[in-house]
TORMARBA-226223 format. One record per residue (C-alpha): z, y, x. Coordinates in Angstrom, 2 decimals, always signed. Layout:
<site <Z; Y; X>>
...
! end
This chain:
<site <+0.00; +0.00; +0.00>>
<site <-0.43; +3.64; +1.02>>
<site <+3.14; +4.92; +0.98>>
<site <+2.55; +8.66; +0.80>>
<site <-0.41; +8.36; -1.55>>
<site <+1.59; +6.18; -3.95>>
<site <+4.41; +8.70; -4.35>>
<site <+2.57; +11.95; -3.70>>
<site <+5.09; +12.81; -0.95>>
<site <+6.11; +11.48; +2.44>>
<site <+9.81; +11.55; +1.43>>
<site <+10.07; +10.11; -2.09>>
<site <+13.13; +9.92; -4.30>>
<site <+13.13; +6.69; -6.30>>
<site <+15.45; +6.58; -9.30>>
<site <+17.08; +3.36; -10.47>>
<site <+16.89; +1.84; -13.93>>
<site <+19.81; -0.58; -14.08>>
<site <+19.15; -2.95; -16.97>>
<site <+22.09; -4.01; -19.15>>
<site <+22.80; -7.75; -19.45>>
<site <+19.62; -9.52; -20.52>>
<site <+19.51; -12.42; -23.01>>
<site <+21.19; -15.45; -21.49>>
<site <+23.43; -13.45; -19.11>>
<site <+27.21; -13.98; -19.45>>
<site <+27.90; -10.40; -20.57>>
<site <+24.92; -10.12; -22.94>>
<site <+25.48; -9.86; -26.70>>
<site <+25.50; -13.22; -28.48>>
<site <+22.49; -12.05; -30.48>>
<site <+19.63; -12.47; -27.99>>
<site <+17.27; -10.26; -29.98>>
<site <+19.86; -7.48; -30.01>>
<site <+20.35; -7.85; -26.26>>
<site <+16.63; -7.53; -25.67>>
<site <+16.31; -4.48; -27.92>>
<site <+19.20; -2.80; -26.13>>
<site <+17.63; -3.49; -22.74>>
<site <+14.24; -2.15; -23.81>>
<site <+15.71; +0.99; -25.37>>
<site <+17.85; +1.67; -22.32>>
<site <+14.99; +1.04; -19.89>>
<site <+12.65; +3.46; -21.65>>
<site <+15.36; +6.10; -22.13>>
<site <+16.47; +6.02; -18.50>>
<site <+12.87; +6.09; -17.27>>
<site <+12.11; +9.19; -19.35>>
<site <+15.28; +10.88; -18.09>>
<site <+14.34; +10.16; -14.48>>
<site <+10.83; +11.49; -15.10>>
<site <+12.14; +14.70; -16.67>>
<site <+14.47; +15.18; -13.73>>
<site <+11.60; +15.02; -11.27>>
<site <+11.92; +11.81; -9.25>>
<site <+8.86; +10.47; -7.46>>
<site <+9.21; +6.83; -8.51>>
<site <+11.33; +4.32; -10.42>>
<site <+12.87; +0.98; -9.50>>
<site <+14.07; -1.40; -12.22>>
<site <+16.44; -4.30; -11.65>>
<site <+18.42; -6.78; -13.76>>
<site <+21.72; -5.23; -12.65>>
<site <+23.66; -6.43; -15.70>>
<site <+22.92; -10.13; -15.11>>
<site <+25.85; -10.87; -12.78>>
<site <+26.71; -13.37; -11.48>>
<site <+23.22; -13.53; -10.05>>
<site <+21.06; -16.55; -9.30>>
<site <+20.48; -16.66; -5.53>>
<site <+16.70; -16.84; -5.26>>
<site <+15.13; -18.52; -8.30>>
<site <+15.90; -16.99; -11.70>>
<site <+15.11; -18.89; -14.92>>
<site <+11.88; -18.21; -16.75>>
<site <+13.64; -16.31; -19.53>>
<site <+14.87; -13.76; -16.97>>
<site <+11.32; -13.26; -15.66>>
<site <+10.11; -12.76; -19.23>>
<site <+12.87; -10.25; -20.02>>
<site <+12.32; -8.22; -16.86>>
<site <+8.59; -8.17; -17.60>>
<site <+9.24; -6.78; -21.08>>
<site <+11.58; -4.13; -19.69>>
<site <+9.11; -3.15; -16.96>>
<site <+6.38; -2.87; -19.59>>
<site <+8.59; -0.53; -21.63>>
<site <+9.08; +1.66; -18.55>>
<site <+5.37; +1.67; -17.76>>
<site <+4.68; +2.83; -21.32>>
<site <+7.35; +5.55; -21.11>>
<site <+6.25; +7.15; -17.84>>
<site <+3.36; +7.22; -15.37>>
<site <+5.65; +7.30; -12.33>>
<site <+5.14; +4.66; -9.63>>
<site <+7.17; +1.60; -10.60>>
<site <+9.05; -0.95; -8.53>>
<site <+10.63; -4.29; -9.46>>
<site <+13.77; -5.95; -8.06>>
<site <+14.82; -9.32; -9.47>>
<site <+18.38; -9.99; -8.34>>
<site <+19.63; -11.51; -6.26>>
<site <+16.57; -12.32; -4.21>>
<site <+13.74; -13.73; -6.31>>
<site <+10.80; -12.12; -4.55>>
<site <+8.29; -14.44; -6.24>>
<site <+9.51; -13.33; -9.66>>
<site <+9.46; -9.65; -8.68>>
<site <+5.92; -9.90; -7.34>>
<site <+4.79; -11.82; -10.41>>
<site <+6.27; -9.19; -12.75>>
<site <+4.73; -6.42; -10.66>>
<site <+1.32; -8.06; -10.84>>
<site <+1.60; -8.52; -14.60>>
<site <+2.62; -4.95; -15.43>>
<site <+0.68; -3.11; -12.71>>
<site <+3.76; -2.05; -10.76>>
<site <+3.40; -0.56; -7.29>>
<site <+6.14; -2.14; -5.16>>
<site <+9.01; -4.62; -5.13>>
<site <+12.38; -4.69; -3.44>>
<site <+13.36; -7.83; -1.56>>
<site <+17.02; -7.91; -0.53>>
<site <+16.59; -10.66; +2.10>>
<site <+13.01; -10.80; +3.36>>
<site <+13.60; -12.26; +6.83>>
<site <+16.60; -13.96; +8.39>>
<site <+19.61; -15.11; +6.39>>
<site <+22.66; -13.42; +4.87>>
<site <+26.03; -14.60; +3.60>>
<site <+26.45; -13.25; +0.08>>
<site <+28.53; -13.86; -3.04>>
<site <+25.70; -16.22; -4.06>>
<site <+26.14; -18.20; -0.85>>
<site <+23.69; -18.17; +2.02>>
<site <+20.48; -16.40; +1.00>>
<site <+17.47; -16.95; +3.22>>
<site <+14.42; -14.79; +3.58>>
<site <+11.02; -16.22; +2.72>>
<site <+8.60; -13.59; +4.01>>
<site <+6.04; -16.31; +4.71>>
<site <+5.95; -17.20; +1.02>>
<site <+6.25; -13.69; -0.40>>
<site <+3.38; -12.20; +1.58>>
<site <+1.14; -15.18; +0.89>>
<site <+1.90; -14.98; -2.84>>
<site <+0.87; -11.33; -2.79>>
<site <-2.44; -12.33; -1.23>>
<site <-2.99; -15.08; -3.80>>
<site <-2.29; -12.69; -6.66>>
<site <-4.71; -10.18; -5.16>>
<site <-2.51; -7.15; -5.79>>
<site <-1.73; -4.12; -3.65>>
<site <+2.04; -4.25; -4.23>>
<site <+4.27; -2.85; -1.51>>
<site <+7.14; -4.99; -0.23>>
<site <+10.25; -2.87; +0.41>>
<site <+12.68; -5.06; +2.32>>
<site <+16.35; -4.49; +3.06>>
<site <+17.85; -4.65; +6.50>>
<site <+21.59; -5.42; +6.65>>
<site <+21.55; -5.50; +2.84>>
<site <+24.64; -4.43; +0.88>>
<site <+27.08; -6.98; -0.53>>
<site <+26.36; -9.34; +2.37>>
<site <+26.98; -10.13; +6.01>>
<site <+24.56; -11.40; +8.67>>
<site <+24.33; -15.11; +9.39>>
<site <+23.57; -14.40; +13.03>>
<site <+25.10; -13.44; +16.34>>
<site <+26.60; -9.97; +16.54>>
<site <+23.95; -7.39; +17.38>>
<site <+21.05; -9.23; +15.78>>
<site <+20.90; -6.84; +12.83>>
<site <+19.81; -3.93; +15.01>>
<site <+16.91; -6.01; +16.27>>
<site <+15.91; -7.26; +12.83>>
<site <+13.83; -4.19; +11.99>>
<site <+10.93; -5.52; +14.03>>
<site <+11.26; -8.95; +12.43>>
<site <+11.23; -7.42; +8.94>>
<site <+8.46; -4.88; +9.47>>
<site <+6.30; -6.32; +12.22>>
<site <+6.65; -10.08; +11.70>>
<site <+7.63; -9.99; +8.02>>
<site <+4.94; -7.38; +7.19>>
<site <+7.25; -5.29; +5.01>>
<site <+5.72; -2.01; +3.87>>
<site <+9.05; -0.17; +3.97>>
<site <+12.56; -1.01; +5.14>>
<site <+15.71; -0.15; +3.17>>
<site <+19.03; +0.66; +4.84>>
<site <+22.18; +0.74; +2.70>>
<site <+25.93; +1.08; +2.71>>
<site <+28.22; -1.91; +2.25>>
<site <+28.07; -1.94; -1.56>>
<site <+26.61; -0.33; -4.67>>
<site <+27.10; +3.44; -4.55>>
<site <+28.51; +3.37; -1.01>>
<site <+27.04; +5.87; +1.42>>
<site <+25.02; +4.81; +4.43>>
<site <+26.69; +5.77; +7.71>>
<site <+24.39; +8.35; +9.29>>
<site <+24.89; +6.96; +12.79>>
<site <+23.87; +3.52; +11.54>>
<site <+20.87; +5.08; +9.80>>
<site <+19.85; +6.76; +13.04>>
<site <+20.11; +3.40; +14.79>>
<site <+17.68; +1.89; +12.28>>
<site <+15.22; +4.76; +12.77>>
<site <+15.60; +4.52; +16.55>>
<site <+14.92; +0.79; +16.43>>
<site <+11.78; +1.43; +14.41>>
<site <+10.61; +4.01; +16.94>>
<site <+11.50; +1.80; +19.91>>
<site <+9.11; -0.85; +18.61>>
<site <+6.34; +1.70; +18.12>>
<site <+6.29; +1.19; +14.35>>
<site <+5.66; +3.75; +11.62>>
<site <+7.20; +1.76; +8.76>>
<site <+9.05; +4.10; +6.36>>
<site <+12.84; +3.83; +6.23>>
<site <+14.50; +4.38; +2.85>>
<site <+18.22; +4.74; +2.17>>
<site <+19.23; +2.42; -0.65>>
<site <+22.76; +3.40; -1.68>>
<site <+25.30; +6.21; -1.85>>
<site <+22.88; +9.15; -1.78>>
<site <+24.12; +12.26; -3.60>>
<site <+22.93; +15.83; -4.06>>
<site <+25.33; +17.02; -1.36>>
<site <+24.14; +14.42; +1.17>>
<site <+20.41; +14.17; +0.47>>
<site <+19.63; +16.83; +3.09>>
<site <+21.34; +14.88; +5.86>>
<site <+19.71; +11.65; +4.69>>
<site <+16.19; +13.06; +4.63>>
<site <+16.67; +14.54; +8.10>>
<site <+16.59; +10.94; +9.33>>
<site <+15.08; +8.72; +6.62>>
<site <+11.71; +8.81; +4.86>>
<site <+13.09; +8.71; +1.34>>
<site <+15.86; +7.34; -0.82>>
<site <+16.52; +4.98; -3.72>>
<site <+19.21; +6.54; -5.91>>
<site <+21.13; +5.02; -8.81>>
<site <+24.83; +5.77; -9.25>>
<site <+24.62; +9.49; -8.41>>
<site <+22.05; +10.00; -11.18>>
<site <+24.18; +8.46; -13.93>>
<site <+26.48; +10.23; -16.37>>
<site <+29.83; +10.92; -14.66>>
<site <+28.57; +9.04; -11.61>>
<site <+29.13; +5.64; -13.25>>
<site <+26.59; +3.01; -12.17>>
<site <+26.28; +1.42; -15.61>>
<site <+26.09; +4.72; -17.53>>
<site <+22.82; +6.23; -18.79>>
<site <+20.76; +8.45; -16.50>>
<site <+21.80; +12.11; -16.63>>
<site <+18.73; +14.35; -16.35>>
<site <+20.77; +17.28; -15.05>>
<site <+22.09; +15.15; -12.18>>
<site <+18.55; +14.02; -11.40>>
<site <+17.26; +17.58; -11.38>>
<site <+20.10; +18.73; -9.10>>
<site <+19.31; +15.99; -6.57>>
<site <+15.58; +16.69; -6.68>>
<site <+16.16; +20.44; -6.29>>
<site <+18.28; +19.90; -3.20>>
<site <+15.77; +17.41; -1.76>>
<site <+12.93; +19.89; -2.29>>
<site <+14.79; +22.38; -0.11>>
<site <+14.55; +20.08; +2.89>>
<site <+11.28; +18.18; +2.48>>
! end
């Protein structure tokens, strides 16, 4: 994919649509039809709010489905995410990304191909991580080949040192993993995050990721994937090439709350001052 052409900027702000529990999830309403309607209404409403606030793209994920399947969600989850992504695509023309938690890259790519989305997020693309779902292993060899078989120009945005996890590797390997993810794994962008949802990325650690990219002579964009706020976006964009923002754009800063257009606009306004 052409990163800058997709977003219309070289430093995009991507707003999150966190889906409520989908049918079949432990916290979903007993009435599956009601659960699906709620998810579709929320997806479209949040997407419109993000669009009004001025973000450059949207990422949707099945955030409410915890506890998550490690790397192979059931077919009903794929169907539900596809419906939600379709509702977003109908509500806004913004570039759209898909993340199927915890790490079902095949499902995300398949949904993206079906709805005409532009990119996917893959939490573990290369290497292996210890997570609350157990050991999750990257499958870049399968993900990239599936993209070729589907014949779609969908960007793969892959995490490095992904949140809610720890490396299954010798100390120090994480710093070297950028080249594995971007050069050997063929990721189109790399995402650096804090330790958990809504937690800020340490700026020194972010600089280390950017330095590692530069040391390998790569031009792969680096996005920050958690903890970005209006008062920190300037510092983030001084190092990174964009950000994926969720919690800070929600009413009262609550991750599961609806998107607050005023919060979105405030973040975008501050970002526009520095990009």
